N, C-alpha and C positions, 0 to 999 in steps of 0.2 A: 449365613444365619446359623448361630450356634444355639443348641437347646440341650438341656440336661434333664434326663428322666431316669431315675434309678428305681428299679424294681428288685426287691429282695425276695429270694426264693429259697426255702429250706430244703436241702437235699439230704436224705437219710440213707447211708449205705451201711451203717453200723450203729448199733444201739448207743454207743458211746462217742460216736463221731458225727459232728454236724458241720456242714459247710453251706455257703450261700452263693448262688449265682446272681451276679449283679449285671443288669443290662443298662448301659449308658449310651444315650444318643448324643454323639459328639458333634454331628453336623447334619443339618437338614437342607433340603433343596430351597434355593431362592425362589420366591414367588409361590410358596406353598399356599394351598387353597384355605382361606379362613372358614372355619366351621364351628358352630356352637352345639355341644351335646349337653342338653339340659338333664339334671338328675331326674331319674324316672320316678313317677309317683307310685304310691302304694294304696290300693283300695282293698283294705282288709283289716282285721283286728290283729292285735299283737305287734311285735317288732317288725314283721315283714321279712323279706329275703335276707340271707346272710352275706350277699355280695352286692356291691355297688355296680350294677350293670353299666350305667352310663360312664362311670370312671374307666371301666375295662374297655369299652368301645372307644372312648376318647384316647386312651393310652395306645390301643392298636393303631388308630389312624395317625397319631403323632409319630409312632415308631416307623411308619412307612416313609416318613419324610415328605409325603405328598400333601399333608394337611397341617394347618396351624389351628389348634383348638383354643377356644376362649376359656380362660380361667373361670371357674364357677363364681367366684367372688365378684367378677366384673359383669355378671349378667344382670340386666335390668328387670327381668321377669323369669318366672319358673313355670311355664306352661307344660301340661302333660298330654294335651290332645289338640286337634286342629282348631276346635272352636275357641280355644284360649289363646291362640297365637295372634299377636299384634306385630305385623311385619316391621312397622316403624321402629320398634324397640331394638330390632336386630340390624336394620339398615344403619342406624346411627352409630352402631358399634363396628360397622364395616364387615359384618358377617355375610358371606355369600350363600351359605347353607345352614340349615337348622335341623336338629334331631330332637324329637320329644318322645316320651314313652311312658307307659303305665304298666304296673305289675298287679295282677289280680289273683286271688286264690282259684285253684282249679282242681277240686277234689282233694282227697287225703294226700298230704305231702307234695302237692303239685301246684304249679303256677302257670298262668297265661301271661306271656310278655308281649305287649303291643308296642310297636314303634312306628314313627312316621318321619320321613325325610322331606324337607321343603327347600325349594329355591326361593331365597328371601327376596331377591330383586324382581323376580317374575311373579311372586306371590302365588306359587303353584306347588301342589303336592307332587313329589317325584316318585315316591314309592312308600309302601307301608305293609307290614306283615304282623300277624298274630302267631306266636310260637309257643306251643305247650312245652313245659320243661319241669324239672324237679330241682330241689335244693342242690343236689350233688352235681347237676349239669348246668348251673347258672353261668359259670365261666364259659363253657362251651357255647351256650346260647348267645352270650355277649360277643364271642368271636364270630359266630355266624352272622350276627347283625352287622358287625364291622365289615365282614366280607360283602354283604349285600350293599352296604353304603359305598364301599370302595368301588365295586363293580358298576353301580349306577352312575357314579360321578366320573370315573376314569375310563369305563368301557373295558376294563381288564379284570380278570378274576382276582379276588383277594386271597391271600395265603395265611390269614390269621387262624384258621381252624386246623391248620396242618401241624406237624410235629417235627422235632429235631431229635436225632440220636447223636451221642458223643461219648467219648471215653474220658473218664475221670480218674485221676490218680491222687491219693491223699494219704497222709500218715495218720493213723488212728491213735487213740490214747494209749494203746498198748505198744506204741513205737514201731509197729509194723506197717509197711506200705501195702495198700490195697488198691486194686484196679477194678473199676466197675464200668459196665456198659449201661448208660442211662438213656431213657426216652422221656422227653418233656414236651409240653405244648410249645408252640413257636415263640411265645413270650417268656419261656423259661419256667412257667408254673407247672404244677402237677408232675414233678419228676418221679420216675419209677425206675428201680434198678432191674435191669434185664439179666445181667450176669455179674457175679461177684467173684473175683479171682485174685490170687497172689501173683499171677503171671501176666505177661503183656496181653492186651487185646488190641487187635489192629483191624483197620479197613472195614468198618461196618458199612453195609449197603442195604438199602430198603428194597424189598420186592415191589413190583408194580402195583400189587393190590394193597400194600400198606400193612399186611398181616405178618410179614416175616422179615427178619434181618439175617443176612449172611455176614460172617466175620471170621477173622483168624484168631484162634486161641492156641496158646502153647500148653500142651499136655505132656507132662514129664520132660519138659524142655524142648519139645518138638512141635513145630507149627502144624496146625490142621485147620481145615475150613469147615465151619459148621453153618447150618441153617436152623434158626430158632423162631418158634411162634412167639410173637410179641405178647399176646394176651394170656396164653396158657403156660409159657415157659418151656414147652416141649422142644427139644432140639435133636438134630441129627447130624452126625459127622458125614460129610460128603467127599472129602478129599484128605488123605493122610499118607501121601506117597513119600518115598525117600527123598530127602532134600527139601527144597522150598515148596510150600503150599501157600500161596498168597494172592492178595488183591482180587477178591471175588467181585464180579459185576454181573447184574441180572440182565437178561434179554428183555425187551419190552413186553413179551408175552408171558414172562415169568416161568418159562419151561426150561431155560438153559442158564448156566453160569459160565461166563468167561473167567479165566484165572491164570495165574502164573505158576508153572510147575517146572522143577528142575530134575524130575525123575529120570530123564534120559540124558542128563549131563548138564547142558546149558539151560538157564532160565528161558522158557518159551511160553507163548500164549496157547492155551488149550481151551476147548469148549466142552463142558460137561452137560449132557442131556439129563435133567433131573428125573425124567419119566422113565427112560430106558436104561439110564446109568451109563450110556455109551460116552466114551471120551474121544475127542477129535483134536488132533494137533493142527494149529493154525499157522504157526511160524516155524521156521527152521533156519537158524543162523548161528555163527559162533559168537555173536555179540549177545548182550543181555536185552531181552524183550520182556516188558513188564507193564503193569498198571493199565489193563484193558478197560475200555468203556464203550458201550453200545450207542449207536445213533438212535434217535427216537423211532425211526421207521424200521429198525432192525436190520438194515442192509449192510451197515459197516461197523467195524470196531476200530477205534483209535487206541494207540498204545505208545509207550515210551520205549525207545531203543537207542543204544549208542553205536549202532552199526555204521554210522557215518563218522565215528570218532568221538562225538560228544552226544549227550542225551538230547534227543529231538522227538517230535511227535510224528507218528506215521499212521496211515489209514490202510486197512485191508478189508476186502469184502468179507462179510460174516461167513459165507460159504467157502471162503478160500479164493486165492487168486493173486493178482498183481498188487504189490504194495505201492503206496504213494506217500512221499514225504510232504508234510504240511507246514512245518516251521523251518524258517531259514534265518530269522532275525535273532541274534544272540547265540552264545555258546552253550546254553543250558535251557531246555524247555521240557517240562515233565508234568505228570499227574493231570492229564487233560480229561475233560468230560464235556458232553454236548449240552447246549442250551435246550430247553423244552421244544423250541421251534426248529431245532436242528441247523440254525443258520450261523451259529458261532460256537467257539470252544472257550471254556475257562481253563486256565493252566497256571503252573508255577514257572516263572522265568527268572533267570539270574541277571541282576543289575549291579555291576561292580562286585562288591563283597556280600551283597544282600540278595535275598530271594523274595520276589514280589508276586502278587496275583495279577494276572493280565487276561484280557479278553481278545481273542483272535476271531476276526470276521472272516468266515470261510470264503465268501464271495470275492472280497477285495484283497484278502491276505493282510489287512491292516491289524496291527496289534496295539492295544491301548492298556497302559498300566492303570491298575485300580487301587493298589495298596502301596504303602510306603514304609513297611516294617523291615527289620533286619532279617527276620526269618518267618516268612509267611508261607503257609502250606495247606494242603488238603481242602481245596475249594469245592463248594457244592452249591448248585443253583437252587433257589426257591422254585417250587413247581410252576409259578406264573412267570418265571424268567426275569423278574425285576430286581431281585436281590441275590447276593452271593454270600454264603457264610464260609468262614475259613478259620484256620488256627494261626496264631501269631505268638511271638515271644517278646514280652515286654518286661524290662527290669529283671531279667533272669527267670521269668515265670511264663508258662504257657497258658494262654487265654484264647478265647474265641472272639472273632470280630465279624462284622457284616458290612457290605458295601453295595450300593446300587450299581446297576450295570453301566450307568453313565458317570459313576464316580462321585456324585454330588451328595449322597446320603451315607453317613457312616455311623456305625454302632460298635461298642466294645462290650463284650460279655466276659466277666472274670469270676473266678472262684475264690471267694474270700477264705482266709484261714491257712494260706500256704500251699493249697493244692494246685494241680495242673489240670487243664481241660484241653483235649485234642481230638482230632479225627471227627469233626462234625459232618453230618450228612442230613439234608433236608428231606422230609418224606414227600411222596407224590400226592397228587389230588386223589382222594378216594373217600367214599362215604364212611369208611372205617376210621377216618380221622376224627369222626364225631362220636363221642361216647354215648350220645342219646339216640343213636340208631340201633 
């Protein structure tokens, strides 16, 4: 089943330069659950809210690939509360679930958003909430509603209220290339520039609390690792040794950063304690060790090494100890990171002349290809583990893409106007993902 949904988002990194991030759903799952999200009613004077909450909720559910939303023009009725619902109107349309809602004034510049979710064929109310919000937080409120609906119907947490970070490179009207580190909502809206630089920005990584980003920035042509507060912009340089300073990765408790340093000669994996500033070397080999990533329980670190002749994925206890090779299929496997449940790894694998995103089941050792591009890289799990965002090269241009862990749902995210988007990373689950907290 193919579905197209295009969302245009304006990103401002320069007063004279404007670009748009386009999200296109290219493939959804067969058997997606039919659901109707009725436009929410307005009980107040004036024009009402400046956002169509129901449209945002429907868009979120559609983007997941798990739901097939009913077009508004096909609806036989427009109920706003349970007393107005006639289940036969929705049964005849083949809808299994129904969402209705109402927005009411709630003090100066405030709203109260009420919604209800029904099982049409059982004729039963499944859940319903009243959420206070403001004009500036209406989109966030809509994402929270979509999360509640998703979790009620699938039993899994929704990730619509989370955010993504990515690196954008675009040529401005002055002819100069600028690189920015951007943070946006998971649907691409509300982009904010975290860092603006004429030099490369690499390997952004979210802290577990969602408040900070670690990344590599080139200062006077030299790579250094920084940690930056997302909301305040305050940043601190944490590693600027001679040679390579790269690939920062947060420990699950947010107190340590694993990284790649070549200060002692060869690129090796080190762990920096952000509290004590102590630095501990984890690997020691004449080969290249790089791209560390922690397991969710903090016990292990996986990394890429060519110590066997070709790049492969290895695992080492976070406290040090015996290494274990995890990948044996293919001549190139790199950039691995754990799924939120710790049962699998997403990684980049070489297939012929191309580089694809693959999922490695740690229990069975089975590897499943998820992407089909010529140059796919930098995969990152959504915090619920159901989707993976990654960078890809299409028609000579770097874009973002997303795929479900079963490979059935696919999206493409591209920057209009000739720019490139790379190095995506999905934020964790945290209350700080919600601007109304």
